[in-house]
N, C-alpha and C positions, 0 to 999 in steps of 0.2 A: 597546036591541040586538035584532034579529031572534032570536025562539025558537029557530031551527034553528041559528043561528048559535052560540049560548050552547050548546046541546046538543052540537053537533060538537066545541067546543072541551073541553067536560067530558069527553066520550067519549074523546078524543085523549089528552088530559093523563092521565086516569085509566089508560088502557091503558098510557102509558109508564112511570107511577109502579110499577103491578103488575109490568111486565116487569123494571124496574130491582132491585125488592125479591126477585125470583125466587122469591116464594112458589108462584107456579103456572108451568107450562112457558109459555115466550114464545109458542109457536106457538097454543096454546089461546087465550090472552090476546088475541093478535093477530086470529085468526079470529072470535072472540067480539065484539071491538070492531068490526070490519068488518061482522059481520051487524047490530049495532045501528044503526049507520049507514045501512043499507038497510031495516031494519024500521021505524024512526023517521022514514023520508021524507027523510033528509038528502040521500041520493043515491039515485037508482033503480037497479034491477039492471043495466040497460043499460049505464048512464053508469059504474056500477062495475067491470063486466067490461071496458069501454073502459079503464079507468084501469089495470089489469092489464098490466105491461110483459111480453109473451109472449116477447120475444127474450131479455130477461135469463133467463127461467125456462128457455126452450130450451137456452140457452148453458150454464147451469148443470146442467142434466139430463145433456145431451152429453157433457160432460168428466166428470161423474160415473162414466156408465156405461164410458166407455174406461178410465178410471182404476182401476174395480171389476175390469175383466177384465186390465189391465196388471200390476196389482200382484202377480196369482197366478202370473207369470212369474219372481218374484224379483229383478227388475232394482234395485229400491230398495235391497235390502238389500245386494246386489251392490256397488253404487256406493259405500255407506257401508263396509262391510268392506274394499274397495279403498283407501279412504282412509285407513281405520287402519292398513292394512299400509303404505302409503306414508308414513304419518307416523311410522313404524319405532319404536312404543311411546312417542313424546315426545309427553305431553299436550298440550303448547302446541301443536305442530304439527297434531296431531289435532284439538284444540278449532277451531283456524282453518280446517282443511279442512272438518269436519263444516258449522261456521257457513257456510260458502261454498256448500256442497252444498244446504242449505236455503234460501239465498237464490235458487239457481238453479232448483231445482225450484218454489220457491213462484212464481217468475215464469212458469215454463212449464206448470204444472198448476194448482194453485191453494193457497193457505197452508194452509187446514184439512186438505186431502188429505194434504199434505206432513207435517205434525207428525204425523199420524195413522200413516203409515208410517216416519217416521224417530226419533220418542221411543223406541220398543221396541229399536230397533237401537243408538241412543245408550246406553241404561242397559245394554246387553251389553258394550258397549265400555268404557264408564266401570268396570263391574264388574271387567272384566279388566285395566283401567288402574290397580285400586285407588286410585281418587281419587272426591272427591265428585262427584255428579251433577248437582248444582243450577247450578253455572256453566254446564253444557253446555245444559240445560234452560232456563234465562233465556236464554242466546244463541239457543236455537232459536226462542223467542217472538219476540224482538226482529228477529231475521235472516227470520223467515216474514212478517212484516208488511213489512219494507222490500222486501225482494224481491217481494212479492205488490204492492207500489205500483208497481213498475215496468212493468207490462203490463196489458193490458186483461183478460186473464183470471186476474190473479195473485190479485184480491182482489174480493170482491162488490160493494164501493163501486164500484170501477171499471167493473165490467161494467153496473152500473145507469147510470153517467154516461155511457158510451160509446153504451149503448143509447138514452138519451133524448136524447142531443145528436148521437148520428151520428159519434162518433169512432171511428177504425178501430185494429187493433192496433198499426199503423206510426206513428199519431200518439201513442200511450201511449209507445211506445220511443223516440221522438225527442225527446218532450217532458219525459218522467218519468224515463228511464233514466239520464241523465248525474247527475242529482241524486241519485238513489236509489244509485247506485253511489258517491258520495263518502260519503254518509252510512252506507253499508254497510262500508265500509273503515275509517273514523273509528270506528263502533261497536266493530268487531272488535277495533281496536287498541286503544281504551281499556278493553274488557272484559278483553282479555288481561294489559293492565296491571294492573288492579283485581285480578284472580285469579291474579296472577304466581306468589304463594307456595303456590298450591294445586296449582300443576302441578309435581309432583315425581316425577322420572324414577326409575324403577324396573326392574331389570333383568329380575325374574321377571315382571314385567308386560309387559316389551317382548317376553321369549320367547314369553308367552302370545299377544300380539297377532299376532306373526310367524307361529304356527301356525295362525291363522286360513286357511281357504282359500275365497277369494270365489267361485268356480266352482262351490263346492256350494251356493251361495244360490240360483243359477239353477236352477228346478226343473222348467223346462219351455222348452228352446230354440226349438222352432217357436213358442209363443206369444210369445215374447220378440221374435222378428223380426217376426211380425205386428204386435205391438203398437208396435213402433218403426217400422213403415211407415206404419200408421194416423196415428200421431203427427205424424210427417214429413208425411204430407199434410194434416192438419188445420191445422198450423204454416203449412205453405205457403199453405193457403187464407186463413188470417188475414192474412199478409203481402201477399198479393195482394188482399185486399178491394177496395182503392181501384179496382182495373181490372175485377174481375169483379162489384162491386158487389152480392156475396152478404153477406147478414147473417151474425153470428156464429153465431147459433142454427141457422140452415141449416148452416153449415161442421160445427158440434160435432156436430147430431144426425147429418149424413150420416157423419160419422166413427163415431160410435158404432154405427150401422145397420151399418156396413162391417166393423167388427170384429166384432160379433155374430153378422154371415153368416158371416165366415171362421173362427169359433172355437167360437160356441154353437148347440147345437141345440134347447135348451129355455131361453129367456131369464129364467125366472121369478125365479132365483136373482139374477142380474145386476141386474135391473130393481129387486130389494127392496133390495138395496145402495144405492140412489138416496137420498140424504138427504130424504125427502119431507116430513119435518117442517121441515126448513129451507127447502122449496119453498112449501109452505103459509103459512110464516111471511111469506115475500116475498108472496104473494097478499094475506093480511091486511093487511099495511102498506100495499100500492099502494091498496086500497080506503079505509083510513083516511085516507090523504093525499089521494085523491080527494073525500072526502067534505068536506076542508077548503078544497080549491080552489073545490068546487062552493058554498060559503057564503062565500068572499071572504076567508077567514082569510089566506091565504097572501099575498094581494095586499095586505091591511094591515100584515102585516108586513114585506113588501117595501119599504112606504112608509116605515115606522119606519125602516129601515135606511138608507134615501136620507136621509131627514131627518137622520139621525144623522152619516152621512158626507159630506151635503151633495152628494150625487151625484158625488162625486170618485172616479174608478176606482182609483187608489192606496189611497185610504183604505177603500174598499168591498172590494178584494181581501185587504187585510191584517186586516180585520175577518172575513173569511169564513175565511181561513186560520187564524188563531188560535182564532176562534170553534169552528171545526170540530175543531181538535187539542183544546180543553179539553173540549167537549161529548163528543167521541168517547172522551176517558178515562173518564167518568161512565157512559155508556151504550154499549151495543153499536154500532159505527159503522154498521151497516145501516139501522136506522130512522131515525137521523139522516139519513143521505144522501137516504133515499127522501122524507125532508120538505123538504129544502134543494134538491132539483132544481127543483122548480115555482117554488119561492121565487126562485131566481136568475133562471129565465126571466121570472118578473114584473119584477124590477129591471131586466133588459134592455129588456122592452116599455115601462116607464114612463120610463126615461132614455134608450134607445138605445145605450147605451154597448157598447162590445166587450165579451163576457162571456169570452172566450179565458182572460185570466188567472183569471178567478174559478173555471172549471172545473177549471183545474190546482191552484188553491189548495184547493179543496174537495176534491179526490182527495189531495193529499198531506196535508191538515190531519186529514182523517177516516182514512186509511191510517195515517200515522206517530203521529198523536195515540192512536189505538188502543192504542199501545205502553206508555203510560203506567201503566195500573193492570191488575190480572188479569183485570177483567172487561171491558176496552176492545175487545176484537174477538174473535171467536170463537175463533181460534187459540190465543189465551189461556187460554181456559176450557179447551179440549181438553187441552191439554199440563198444566195444573194438574189436571185430574182424572185422567190417566193417572198423572203423578208421585205423588200422593195414594195411590191405589190401590197403588203400587208401594213405598209406606214412604217417600216423599221429599217430602212436603208442601211445597209454596211458600206461605208465609204471606204474606197481602194486605199486610202492612206491610214484610215484608222485600224482596217484589218491588219496592215503591214507592221504597226506598231506591236501589236500581240503575236502576230504570227511568225515574222522574221527572227525573233529571239527565241520562240518555242520551237520552230524548224532547226535552228542550229544548234541547239541543245539536243535535239533529238539526232541530228546529223552526227554531232560529237560522239554520242552513244553509238550509233551504226558504225562509226570509223573504229572504236575500239572493239566493238564485238566482231566485225570483219577480220581485224588484225588478229587478235586473240584466236579466233575459232578456225580461221582458214590459212592464215600466213605466218605465224609463229613456226 
């Protein structure tokens, strides 16, 4: 085999292994691996830069800036507290309402931002309800990934797929919202049944909840209305992408610039709140995958998959769906999707098959499969970290006992949906 081919494989696999061990920060390792790809001549600098998907990065940065400003208005806390009062102190009703809010926010913003905003409020609510917070936190993890799977901007893997393939905001809603809605309802119903004995009604807790004043959560009404206006414009831009032909990054960055112009005189604070470690993690991944592309490794892997499935679209789609789910449970779904996108494109170029079902299979497998373990998606890690700091550590095995059966049920639903809608 060619020396550069072997080097590329070693660097890529070593990077993945170190990321999985979490011994070093994943951004540092991804950037180091990417640098080695260039330094050792596997890919030149120009080609490496070409491999970076700036539409994905722009969309992420734009939405992060918007949310960093909007959250200061208190709108997210307001909604959560309003839901608690609407549930009138009944833990089961509040559980269902908060899970639904997490799913909706995760679809319209992104799931990592949603859990960062919702977990602290959820802990306040459960403390006043005098119930164990873990069922609520586990539901937050599961519903954040399910809700995020339904739109282009809800989960980073979707942003990557949409940008690479040219799929619009509306494409994701039309193709993925129906199945994620079914999965979401099923998940909440099953969780409510599993934890039914923990939802003990307490009159004192009800009195405490009913004393909540949602309006006090709104700390800046002018900022609230400006934020809602800009979010509305951005969502409208996503919905009309098909006719305006504006890329997601353009729309999100315009929204970010507009909200900064309307509310901020000095942008340093808000720009610091962008998750730059995540952005550079993406840059490193894009370059690592470009290195694999350059030496022909992904083309070879595509050939192996075709050989295994004999080029049959049904078999290939199911392999992508379940392989994505299993692998995304083991390692964060972002690097996995970064690798799979060019591989699926190679499958299409070799066989000429319609790749439509494969893209939706990849999105569903990566997004929903990420629910299976506490390290399967970024939102899982964030919730686990906050819970641990607040004295409610979610154990790896403890989480598995709930998440693996729930994820399996969800993937069975996905399998039926993909087959009936795209493969019959």
